N, C-alpha and C positions, 0 to 999 in steps of 0.2 A: 126602160128609160135610160138614156145615155147621161154620162156625167163627165166632168173634167178630171184629169189626173195630173198632178203637178210632179214633174221631175226636176229636182234641184241638182244641177250638174256641178260637181267637183268644187264645192265650197270648202276647200281644204287649206291647211296651213301653207303648203307650197305655193299657192296662188295669192294668199293673203299677206304673207310676210314681205314687206318692202325690200328686204335684203336678198330674197330669193331670185335666182335668174328667171324664174317663171312668174314673177309677181304681176298681177293685173293691177295697173295703176288706179283704176276706179273700183277696186274690189269693195270698198266700204259702201259705195253707192249701190252696187249690186246687192250687197248684204241687206241694206235697208229695204230695197225692193222685195227681196225674198221674205224678209220679216213681215212686210205688209200683206203678202199673199198667204202665208201659212194658215192663219185662222179660217180662211174660206175653204180650205182643202182638208179638213180634219179626216183622218183615216185614208186619205187619197194622195199621199205624198211618198215619193221615193227619193232618197238622197243617193247620189252616186259618188264614187271615189275612183279617180284614176290611180292605178298602181302599176309599178313596173313588174314585168314578168321576171321570174327567176332566171330564165334562160331565153333572152330575146332571139327570135329567129327572123330570117329574111331581112327585109329592109329595116326592121326594128333594131338590128345589130348596129347599123350605121347611125341610127337615131340616138341610141344610147352611147355610142362612141362620142357623139357631139355633146351629150348631156350626161357625163359620167356621175355627176352629183346625185342623179336620180336613180342610180342602181342601188336601191335600198329595198329591203323586204316590205311586204304589205303592212307590217305592224310598226314601221318606222314613223317617228313623229311627223315628218314632213307630209305623210299621206293622211294624217288625222283630219277629220272634219274640223273646221274652225270651232273653237270652244263655244261660241254663241249658238251653234246649231247642233252640237253633239247630243244635248238632251232632247231635242226635237226629233231626232232621227230614229224613228221606230222601224223603218225599213231602209236598209242600206245595201246598195248593189255595187260590188267592186268589178272593175273591168280594166284590162291592160290595153285597151284600145281607146281611140279618141271618141268614137261613137258609142253611146250607151244604149242604143236601141238593140237590146239583146233579147233572147227568148224570155228571160226572167222579167225584164221590164214590160215586154209585150203582154205577158201573162197577167200583169197587174191591172190591165185595162180590159173592160168588157167590150164586146162588139159595139161599135158606134161611139165609144168614148173618145173624147179629144185629149190629146197630150199637150199640156202646157209646160213650156220650158223656161227655166231661169237658171242663172249661174254663170260660170266661167269655163272657158273663154269663148266669147261669142264667135270668134273667128276660127275656132278649132273644135272643141268638144261639143258645144251647143250646135254649131253648124252641122257637124258630122252626125249628130243624133237626129236633128230635124230632117235632114235629107233621107236618112235610112228609114225613119218612121213614115215619112210621106211616101216613099217608094213602097212601103208595105200597105199603103192605103189608109193610114191613120191621119186624121186631120190634126194639124199642129198649130199651136199658137206660141209665138216667141214673145216674151214680155221684155221689151227693149230696156226699160229702166230697172229691171231686175237681173240684168246681164252686164258683164264687163269684158272688154277685149284686151288683147296684148297692148293696145294703145287706142286712142280715140278714133283714128282714121280706120284702123282695121275693124273696130267695132261697127262703125257706120257702114263700111263696105259689106261686111257680113250680113248686117240687117237688110241692106238693100238687096243683096243677092238672094237671101231667103224669101224676101217679099216678092221676088219675081216668080216664085212658085205658086202664087195664088191660083186657085183656092185651096191647094193642099197645105200650104204654109202661109200663115199671116202673122205679121208683126203688129203688136199692140202695146199698150202701157198697162201698168198695174191699175191705174184709175179706170182706164177704158175697160179692162177685163172685169174688175170688181163692180163697176157701175152698171153692167148690163143686166137687165131683168132676167131672172131665171138661171143665171150663170154665175159662178161655176156650179156644176152639179145638177 
C-alpha cells in the first residue's frame, strides 16, 4: 500500500531571519502550514537543509561570489533548522544543491509513494525538488500554503509552473490534502 512522504524543504534560519539576504517574506505563513501537516505524517517526514559546499565548483563558484555571506560551513548557525522544527526533525538531509531529490530522499519512499513538498523557497528549492522527483516518476504534491517564495509574485509563478506538470505534479493546500479520505498514508 502506498503512502505519502512529507519533505520539508529548507526551513532554516537563513530563510526565516528577516535580516538575511535570503529571507522569505512569508516564511511564518509557510511555517504555520508545515506545522499543520506534521501530525499527519508521523514517521514519514524528511527535513532538508541547504548548505554551502566547502569548495564550490563550476557555476556554483559564481553563485557564491554573488552571495559571499553564505560561504559558511554546514554547522554554521545560518544553516540550522528553525528552532520550532529542530525537535521535530528526526531525519535531516543536507544538500549543497537547490533540488533535494537525492538518492537518500528517494530511498525514504517506497514504490508508489507520493512525495508531498512544503517549505522554502517555492521558486527555487521546492521547484527544483518537484521537477527532479517528477522526472524520476514520483507523484508530487506541492502544498501551496505550506510554502513561501522569494516574494509573492515568484511564489505564485512557481506554483503555476509546477501545476502545468499535471498529473506528475499537483498543487494543493494543507486543508485539501488533509481533508482527503485515506490520505496521507
